[in-house]
C-alpha positions as CSV (number, residue, x, y, z in Angstrom):
1,M,117.8,-1.1,189.4
2,V,121.2,0.5,190.4
3,T,121.0,2.7,193.4
4,L,122.0,6.3,192.8
5,S,123.1,8.4,195.8
6,L,122.0,12.0,196.0
7,N,125.6,13.1,195.5
8,E,125.9,10.9,192.4
9,F,122.6,12.3,191.1
10,A,123.8,15.9,191.6
11,D,127.1,15.2,189.8
12,R,125.3,13.6,186.9
13,L,122.8,16.5,186.7
14,N,125.6,19.0,186.7
15,E,127.1,17.1,183.7
16,L,123.9,16.8,181.8
17,I,122.4,20.3,182.1
18,P,125.2,22.2,180.3
19,E,125.1,19.5,177.5
20,L,121.4,19.9,177.2
21,L,121.7,23.7,177.1
22,R,124.4,23.6,174.4
23,G,122.1,21.2,172.4
24,V,119.2,23.7,172.6
25,V,121.4,26.6,171.6
26,R,122.8,24.8,168.6
27,R,119.3,24.0,167.3
28,N,118.2,27.7,167.3
29,A,119.5,30.5,165.2
30,D,117.8,33.7,166.5
31,E,118.4,36.9,168.3
32,V,119.3,35.1,171.5
33,T,121.9,32.7,170.0
34,E,123.2,35.3,167.6
35,G,124.1,37.5,170.6
36,K,121.6,40.3,169.8
37,I,119.8,39.7,173.1
38,T,120.9,38.0,176.3
39,M,119.0,35.5,178.3
40,P,118.2,38.0,181.1
41,Q,116.9,40.4,178.4
42,L,114.8,37.6,177.0
43,L,113.4,36.8,180.4
44,V,112.4,40.4,180.9
45,C,110.8,40.4,177.4
46,Q,108.8,37.3,178.2
47,H,107.6,38.8,181.5
48,L,106.6,42.0,179.8
49,C,104.8,40.0,177.1
50,K,102.8,38.2,179.7
51,E,102.1,41.2,182.0
52,G,101.8,43.9,179.4
53,H,104.0,46.4,181.3
54,S,106.0,46.6,184.5
55,N,107.9,49.2,186.5
56,M,111.6,48.8,187.3
57,T,111.0,47.7,190.9
58,S,108.7,44.9,189.9
59,L,111.0,43.8,187.1
60,A,113.9,43.7,189.6
61,N,111.9,41.6,192.0
62,Y,110.8,39.3,189.2
63,M,114.4,38.8,188.1
64,G,115.8,38.6,191.6
65,V,118.3,41.4,190.9
66,T,118.8,45.0,192.0
67,T,117.0,47.9,190.3
68,A,120.4,49.0,189.0
69,A,121.0,45.6,187.3
70,V,117.5,45.6,185.8
71,T,118.1,49.2,184.6
72,G,121.1,48.0,182.6
73,I,119.0,45.1,181.1
74,V,116.2,47.5,180.2
75,D,118.6,50.1,178.8
76,R,119.9,47.5,176.3
77,L,116.4,46.4,175.4
78,V,115.4,50.0,174.7
79,K,118.6,50.7,172.7
80,G,117.9,47.5,170.6
81,G,114.3,48.6,170.0
82,Y,112.7,45.7,171.9
83,A,111.2,47.8,174.7
84,G,110.2,51.4,175.5
85,R,109.8,53.5,178.7
86,H,106.6,55.3,179.4
87,Y,105.6,57.5,182.4
88,A,102.6,56.2,184.5
89,H,99.6,58.5,184.0
90,E,98.8,58.6,187.7
91,D,102.4,59.3,188.9
92,R,105.1,60.6,186.5
93,R,107.8,59.4,188.9
94,I,106.9,55.8,187.9
95,I,108.3,54.6,184.7
96,N,106.7,51.6,183.1
97,I,108.5,49.4,180.6
98,E,106.6,47.9,177.7
99,L,107.5,45.8,174.7
100,T,107.6,47.4,171.3
101,A,106.3,45.6,168.2
102,R,109.8,44.3,167.6
103,G,110.0,43.0,171.2
104,R,106.6,41.2,170.9
105,E,107.6,39.7,167.6
106,M,111.0,38.5,169.0
107,V,109.2,36.8,171.9
108,R,106.6,35.2,169.5
109,K,109.4,33.8,167.3
110,F,111.3,32.6,170.3
111,K,108.3,30.8,171.7
112,E,107.5,29.2,168.3
113,Q,111.1,28.0,167.9
114,K,111.1,26.5,171.4
115,R,107.7,24.8,170.6
116,R,109.1,23.3,167.4
117,M,112.2,22.1,169.1
118,A,110.2,20.5,171.9
119,I,108.0,18.7,169.4
120,E,111.1,17.4,167.5
121,V,113.0,16.3,170.6
122,F,110.2,15.0,172.8
123,G,108.5,13.3,169.8
124,N,111.3,10.7,170.3
125,L,109.9,9.9,173.7
126,S,106.8,8.0,174.7
127,E,103.8,9.8,176.0
128,A,104.4,8.2,179.4
129,D,107.9,9.6,179.5
130,R,106.7,13.1,178.4
131,R,104.0,13.0,181.2
132,N,106.6,11.9,183.8
133,Y,109.0,14.7,182.6
134,L,106.3,17.3,183.0
135,R,105.2,15.9,186.4
136,I,108.8,16.0,187.7
137,L,109.4,19.5,186.4
138,T,106.1,20.7,187.9
139,R,107.2,19.3,191.3
140,I,110.6,20.9,191.0
141,K,108.9,24.2,190.2
142,G,106.8,23.8,193.3
143,V,109.8,23.2,195.5
144,L,111.6,26.2,194.1
145,A,108.4,28.4,194.6
146,R,108.1,27.3,198.2
147,E,111.8,28.1,198.9
148,Q,111.4,31.5,197.3
149,A,108.2,32.2,199.4
150,G,110.3,31.6,202.5
């Protein structure tokens, strides 16, 4: 087996990831790839779908951006009909963001498209390769979570 230095690995990874992302985008024609919704907006929608609702501070922390930045993201989601703002019952100063039916449907369609794409692409790999891929991604996720935790 040919030895691969960490620098060579990083260079090769930096070449592959944009190619992989372009391949994924080409396979999908939806609100994201048609420019109706951006990737940060999609991430917010997926988070809201999972959590049910969130306030601006929590969304900003989740996204790793300022509340001003997340406000811009949410403004565009509200304008597009994907999300709505609602005052918290216990404190009207707190504004919760929730997905609309349109937002939930967009997230559902996006997840289904990604699932079909994963089946099509990873169906060409062996079960062992798929298991190894998941194992490695899970380890990378753990490294990133530990770094974020401090």
